[in-house]
C-alpha positions in Angstrom: 19.8 19.4 14.8 17.6 18.0 11.9 19.4 16.8 9.0 17.2 17.5 5.9 18.3 15.6 2.8 17.4 16.5 -0.5 15.1 14.9 -2.1 13.2 14.3 -5.9 10.6 11.4 -6.3 11.8 8.6 -7.8 9.8 7.6 -11.1 8.1 5.1 -9.4 6.9 7.6 -6.6 5.8 9.9 -9.7 3.6 7.5 -10.8 2.0 6.9 -7.5 1.5 10.7 -7.5 0.2 10.9 -10.8 -2.6 8.0 -10.0 -3.8 9.9 -7.1 -3.7 13.5 -8.8 -6.1 11.5 -11.4 -8.7 9.9 -9.0 -8.8 13.1 -6.9 -10.2 14.6 -10.4 -12.2 12.0 -11.3 -13.7 11.9 -7.6 -14.3 15.9 -7.9 -16.1 15.4 -11.0 -19.0 13.2 -9.3 -21.2 16.1 -8.7 -23.5 13.9 -6.2 -20.4 12.9 -4.2 -20.6 14.0 -0.8 -17.2 14.5 0.9 -15.6 12.3 3.6 -15.2 13.9 7.0 -11.3 13.8 7.4 -9.2 12.9 10.7 -6.9 16.0 11.1 -3.2 15.2 10.1 -2.6 16.3 14.0 -4.7 14.4 15.6 -3.6 11.1 13.4 0.0 11.8 14.6 -0.9 11.9 18.6 -3.2 9.0 18.0 -0.4 6.9 16.4 2.0 8.4 19.1 -0.3 7.5 22.1 -0.5 3.8 20.1 3.2 3.3 20.2 3.6 4.7 24.3 0.5 2.5 25.5 1.5 1.0 28.6 1.3 -2.4 28.2 4.4 -2.3 24.9 7.0 -2.1 27.9 5.7 -5.6 29.5 5.7 -7.6 25.8 8.6 -5.7 24.1 10.9 -5.3 26.7 12.6 -1.8 25.4 15.3 -2.1 28.6 16.4 -5.6 28.0 16.5 -5.0 24.3 19.1 -2.2 24.2 20.8 -3.8 26.7 21.4 -7.1 24.4 22.8 -4.6 21.7 25.1 -4.2 24.0 26.0 -0.5 23.3 29.4 0.5 24.4 29.2 4.6 25.8 30.7 6.6 23.1 29.2 4.7 20.0 27.5 5.8 17.4 23.6 4.4 17.4 21.2 5.0 14.4 17.1 4.4 15.7 15.9 4.2 11.7 11.8 4.6 11.4 12.2 5.9 15.0 8.4 6.9 14.8 7.6 8.3 18.3 11.2 8.2 19.8 9.8 5.1 21.3 13.8 3.7 22.2 15.6 7.0 22.8 15.8 7.2 26.3 17.5 3.9 26.3 19.2 4.2 23.5 20.7 7.9 24.7 21.7 6.3 28.2 23.4 3.5 26.4 25.3 5.3 24.4 26.2 8.2 27.2 27.3 11.8 26.6 30.4 11.0 24.4 28.3 8.8 22.2 25.7 9.8 19.3 22.2 8.5 18.5 20.7 9.5 15.2 16.4 9.5 15.2 15.6 8.8 11.9 12.5 9.2 10.3 11.0 9.1 6.8 7.9 11.5 7.6 8.2 15.2 9.0 5.6 15.0 11.4 7.4 12.2 13.0 10.4 14.0 13.1 8.8 17.0 15.0 7.4 14.6 17.2 10.9 13.3 17.6 12.1 16.9 17.9 9.7 17.7 20.8 10.9 15.0 22.5 14.6 15.4 22.2 14.0 19.4 23.9 11.5 18.0 26.4 13.6 15.0 28.0 17.0 17.0 27.5 18.5 14.6 25.5 22.4 16.2 24.2 23.7 13.3 22.3 20.2 13.0 19.8 19.9 14.4 16.8 17.3 13.8 13.9 17.6 12.7 10.2 14.9 12.9 7.5 15.4 9.7 5.1 13.7 8.4 2.4 11.4 5.0 1.8 14.1 3.6 -0.3 17.2 4.6 1.5 17.7 5.7 5.0 20.6 8.4 4.5 23.0 7.3 6.9 26.1 8.3 6.6 29.0 5.5 5.5 30.9 3.5 7.4 29.5 5.6 10.7 27.3 3.6 12.9 28.3 1.0 15.5 24.6 -0.3 15.3 21.5 -0.1 13.4 18.2 -0.5 15.1 14.7 -1.4 13.5 11.9 -2.5 15.5 8.8 -3.0 13.9 10.1 -0.9 10.4 11.3 -3.9 8.1 8.0 -5.0 7.2 7.1 -1.3 5.8 10.4 -1.0 3.3 9.5 -1.0 -0.3 12.8 -2.3 -1.7 15.1 -4.3 0.6 17.8 -5.1 -1.1 18.9 -1.6 -1.9 17.7 -0.7 1.5 19.3 -3.2 3.3 22.8 -2.2 1.1 22.2 0.8 2.1 22.3 0.0 5.7 25.4 -2.5 5.5 27.2 0.4 4.0 26.5 2.9 6.8 28.1 0.2 9.6 31.3 1.3 11.5 34.0 -1.6 11.6 32.5 -4.4 13.6 28.5 -2.9 13.4 26.0 -4.4 14.0 21.8 -4.1 12.1 19.3 -5.3 14.4 15.6 -6.3 13.2 12.9 -6.6 15.3 10.0 -7.4 14.1 6.7 -9.3 14.1 6.3 -12.8 12.3 3.3 -14.4 11.0 0.8 -16.4 13.3 -2.1 -15.9 15.4 0.2 -15.9 18.6 -0.1 -12.0 18.8 -2.7 -10.2 20.7 -5.0 -7.7 18.4 -4.0 -5.4 21.4 -0.6 -5.0 20.5 0.5 -1.8 18.7 1.7 -3.1 15.0 0.8 -6.1 15.4 -1.7 -6.8 12.1 1.5 -5.7 10.3 4.0 -9.3 9.8 6.8 -10.5 8.0 8.7 -14.0 8.3 12.0 -14.1 10.2 13.1 -16.8 7.6 12.5 -13.8 5.1 14.6 -11.3 6.3 17.2 -13.4 7.3 17.4 -14.6 3.5 16.9 -10.9 2.3 19.9 -9.8 4.5 22.2 -13.1 3.3 21.0 -11.8 -0.3 22.1 -7.8 0.4 25.7 -9.2 1.9 24.8 -9.4 5.5 25.8 -12.3 7.9 23.9 -13.3 10.6 25.6 -12.6 13.8 23.0 -13.9 16.4 19.3 -14.3 17.3 17.9 -13.4 20.8 14.5 -15.1 21.9 13.3 -13.3 24.8 10.6 -11.2 23.1 7.7 -13.4 23.5 5.8 -11.9 20.1 8.5 -11.0 18.1 11.3 -11.6 16.6 15.1 -10.7 17.1 18.5 -10.6 15.0 21.6 -9.0 14.5 23.7 -8.8 11.4 27.1 -7.9 10.3 29.0 -7.3 7.6 31.5 -10.2 6.3 35.1 -9.8 7.4 
């Protein structure tokens, strides 16, 4: 089942859209310009999924250990924000168990289609999808025991409102887990997504500014930081 939120563009996104429309008109007016070959969107999505599902990822990101560290109990509600290809869904669905619930959230409709295909293909009965916004994940308030963001936070345009929305979505005692790449030259170029970086200290500072509390930190992922936050008691 997919939950689709009714969305109207914010003024900022309307301005961005107008800019691209103007750019398209100007380019179209250049008679001597030859159209560039475009990679079909579907092929682009397929390449993206292939990159995320690469064989080497299980070795360096340790998905089973990562989910085990979250200490998810059977019957809990989990949100995988920016789920992408659904890489973590098998681990999260297993941890939540048949009485639990996993929401695979993404802001891209084609990623949602990829997620729905995976849910059907792998027979997940406790997983559903949710189409969110760039500024608002769209999670129901007071609902989730664990909210997971892997390689996602560096994409968030307005972190303050986004983090406050995540905090509001936590059930009592719930946690937000953020996993991402820090700056530095310690990450091989071959590691998927490694060109996107954000400082651990910045994430912590922004989370605290949004009213969250640093709960704990894990250091077993070689190339990434892994921090958990809660709401104040």
